[in-house]
C-alpha positions in Angstrom: 69.1 143.7 149.4 72.7 143.9 148.2 71.7 142.4 144.8 69.0 145.1 144.5 71.6 147.8 145.1 74.0 146.4 142.6 71.2 146.1 140.0 70.2 149.8 140.6 73.8 151.0 140.0 74.1 148.8 136.9 70.8 150.0 135.4 71.7 153.6 135.9 75.1 153.2 134.4 73.7 151.4 131.3 71.7 154.5 130.5 74.8 156.6 130.0 75.7 155.9 126.4 79.1 157.6 126.5 80.2 154.9 128.9 80.0 152.4 126.1 82.7 154.4 124.3 84.8 154.5 127.5 84.4 150.7 127.9 85.3 150.0 124.3 88.4 152.3 124.4 89.6 150.8 127.7 89.2 147.3 126.2 91.2 148.3 123.1 94.0 149.8 125.2 94.1 146.9 127.7 93.0 149.1 130.6 90.9 148.5 133.6 88.3 151.2 134.0 86.2 151.7 137.2 83.5 154.2 138.2 84.3 155.3 141.7 83.4 157.8 144.4 80.3 159.9 145.0 78.5 158.9 141.8 78.0 155.3 143.0 77.1 156.5 146.5 74.5 159.0 145.1 72.8 156.3 143.0 72.5 154.1 146.1 71.1 157.0 148.2 68.8 158.1 145.4 70.5 161.5 145.2 71.1 163.6 142.1 74.4 162.8 140.4 76.4 165.8 139.0 79.7 164.2 138.0 81.4 160.9 137.6 84.9 159.9 138.8 86.9 157.2 137.0 89.9 155.2 138.0 92.0 154.0 135.0 94.5 151.2 135.8 97.3 149.5 133.9 97.8 152.1 131.1 98.1 155.6 129.9 95.2 157.7 131.1 96.1 160.5 128.8 95.9 158.3 125.7 92.7 156.8 127.0 91.1 160.3 127.4 92.3 161.5 124.0 91.0 158.4 122.2 87.7 158.5 124.0 87.3 162.2 123.1 88.1 161.5 119.5 85.4 158.9 119.4 82.9 161.2 121.1 83.9 164.1 118.9 85.0 166.2 121.9 87.8 168.7 121.2 88.5 170.1 124.6 90.2 167.5 126.8 91.7 169.0 129.9 94.8 167.4 131.4 95.9 168.3 134.9 99.4 166.8 135.1 100.0 168.0 138.7 97.2 165.8 139.8 97.8 162.9 137.4 94.3 163.5 135.9 
């Protein structure tokens, strides 16, 4: 049962093409990148997913966000320094 749940999460995540850019950028910058929170829970419970939370470890999250945005041709990156996000 546990393997089925993990496979379900992996399959859903693979469909999100922008995550490949995030993965590539994290690898280039030597970061660890994790999908956390309600997104994973909602996949497991077969609920609609409306947002994705990430945890970036061992690096500069702002540089990661900026570089990922450049690769995705996104110009409006919002930084909330009070929250470290």
